C-alpha positions as CSV (number, residue, x, y, z in Angstrom):
1,M,0.1,0.0,-0.1
2,D,1.3,3.3,-1.0
3,Q,1.1,6.2,1.3
4,F,1.9,9.7,0.2
5,A,3.6,11.7,3.1
6,Y,7.4,12.2,3.3
7,P,9.5,13.0,6.4
8,A,11.2,16.2,6.5
9,Q,14.0,17.3,8.5
10,F,13.8,20.9,9.8
11,T,17.1,22.6,11.1
12,L,17.3,26.0,12.5
13,D,20.4,27.7,10.9
14,E,22.5,30.6,12.6
15,G,20.4,33.2,10.9
16,G,17.2,32.0,12.4
17,T,15.8,30.4,9.2
18,Y,14.6,26.9,9.3
19,M,16.3,24.7,6.5
20,V,13.9,21.8,5.3
21,R,15.4,18.8,3.6
22,F,13.6,15.6,2.4
23,R,16.1,12.7,2.6
24,D,13.9,10.7,0.1
25,L,14.0,13.5,-2.4
26,P,17.6,14.9,-2.5
27,E,16.4,17.7,-4.9
28,A,13.8,18.9,-2.5
29,I,15.3,21.6,-0.3
30,T,13.7,24.8,1.0
31,S,13.7,27.1,3.9
32,G,11.1,29.3,5.9
33,R,11.4,32.5,8.1
34,D,10.0,30.5,11.1
35,M,8.5,27.1,11.7
36,A,5.1,27.8,10.3
37,D,6.5,29.4,7.2
38,A,9.1,26.3,6.8
39,V,6.1,23.8,7.0
40,E,4.3,25.8,4.3
41,Q,7.3,25.9,2.2
42,A,8.0,22.2,2.7
43,A,4.7,21.3,1.4
44,D,5.3,23.5,-1.8
45,C,8.7,22.2,-2.3
46,L,7.3,18.5,-2.0
47,Q,4.6,19.0,-4.4
48,E,7.1,20.5,-7.0
49,A,9.7,17.8,-6.4
50,L,7.3,14.8,-7.0
51,A,5.4,16.8,-9.8
52,G,8.7,17.2,-11.5
53,R,9.6,13.5,-11.2
54,L,6.1,12.5,-12.6
55,V,6.6,14.9,-15.6
56,R,10.0,13.3,-16.4
57,R,8.5,9.8,-15.5
58,E,11.5,9.2,-12.8
59,A,10.9,6.7,-10.1
60,L,9.1,7.9,-7.0
61,P,10.6,6.6,-3.8
62,R,8.4,5.2,-1.1
63,P,8.5,7.5,1.9
64,S,10.8,6.3,4.6
65,K,9.8,5.8,8.2
66,Q,9.7,9.1,10.0
67,R,12.8,9.7,12.5
68,R,12.9,11.4,15.6
69,G,12.9,15.2,15.0
70,E,11.3,14.9,11.5
71,R,7.9,15.8,10.4
72,R,5.7,14.1,7.8
73,I,4.5,16.4,5.1
74,P,1.6,15.0,3.2
75,V,1.3,15.2,-0.8
76,A,-1.6,17.5,-1.8
77,M,-4.8,16.0,-2.5
78,Y,-4.7,16.9,-6.2
79,L,-1.3,15.2,-6.8
80,A,-1.6,11.9,-4.6
81,P,-3.9,10.0,-6.9
82,K,-1.7,10.9,-10.0
83,L,1.3,9.5,-8.2
84,A,-0.8,6.5,-7.0
85,L,-1.6,5.9,-10.6
86,F,1.9,6.4,-12.0
87,C,3.2,3.9,-9.2
88,A,0.5,1.3,-10.0
89,M,1.3,1.5,-13.8
90,E,5.1,1.2,-13.3
91,R,4.7,-1.8,-10.8
92,S,2.2,-3.5,-13.5
93,G,4.4,-2.7,-16.3
94,V,1.7,-1.1,-18.1
95,N,2.3,1.9,-20.4
96,N,0.0,4.9,-21.4
97,S,-1.2,3.1,-24.4
98,E,-2.0,-0.2,-22.7
99,L,-3.9,1.7,-20.1
100,A,-5.8,3.8,-22.6
101,R,-6.8,0.5,-24.2
102,R,-8.0,-1.1,-21.1
103,L,-10.2,2.1,-20.4
104,G,-11.3,2.5,-23.8
105,V,-9.9,5.9,-24.3
106,T,-7.3,7.8,-26.2
107,E,-3.5,7.9,-24.8
108,L,-3.8,11.7,-24.5
109,I,-6.6,11.0,-21.9
110,V,-4.1,8.8,-19.9
111,R,-1.3,11.5,-20.4
112,R,-3.6,14.1,-18.9
113,M,-4.5,11.9,-16.0
114,L,-0.7,11.7,-15.2
115,N,-0.2,15.4,-15.8
116,P,0.2,17.4,-12.4
117,K,-1.1,20.7,-14.0
118,H,-4.2,19.1,-15.5
119,E,-7.3,18.7,-13.2
120,T,-8.6,15.0,-13.3
121,K,-11.7,14.0,-11.9
122,A,-11.2,11.4,-9.0
123,G,-13.7,9.0,-10.9
124,K,-11.3,8.7,-13.9
125,I,-8.4,7.9,-11.6
126,E,-10.5,5.5,-9.8
127,A,-11.3,3.6,-13.1
128,A,-7.7,3.7,-14.2
129,L,-6.6,2.1,-10.8
130,R,-9.4,-0.6,-11.1
131,A,-8.0,-1.4,-14.5
132,L,-4.7,-2.0,-12.9
133,G,-6.4,-4.2,-10.1
134,K,-6.0,-1.4,-7.5
135,E,-8.2,0.9,-5.6
136,A,-7.7,4.2,-3.7
137,V,-8.4,4.4,0.0
138,V,-8.4,7.8,1.8
139,H,-6.6,7.7,5.2
140,V,-7.1,10.7,7.6
141,S,-4.8,11.0,10.6
142,D,-4.1,13.7,13.2
143,A,-2.1,16.7,12.0
144,A,1.5,17.1,13.4
């Protein structure tokens, strides 16, 4: 089961700025004026790093276990289903064309489903996941 929340390390530097790093995503580094700003910046940074990997069709690392002193940063609700679909396709060895065939749509529709900048209705992602033998389950937890 894939969960889309990544641990982030927040470090206070000498200037009073919080530096944020994601050990699972080395390219994802940001900072914030204070802790609240750093958490907000971390969420934005995480979305951009994952969206970039999705666009480039690069592997998406599974989130590591959270360590002491780290905070889990959840993936935005608009992006998580697209990441889940991409991961399911990769693990199933199914490309865009094959998924399009299974869904009875054009390959362009599948490309749009995987495009982080394209709004895709949840029902379309759910249908695509079902075509891969998967289902999406929403999990709600207490905020950090």
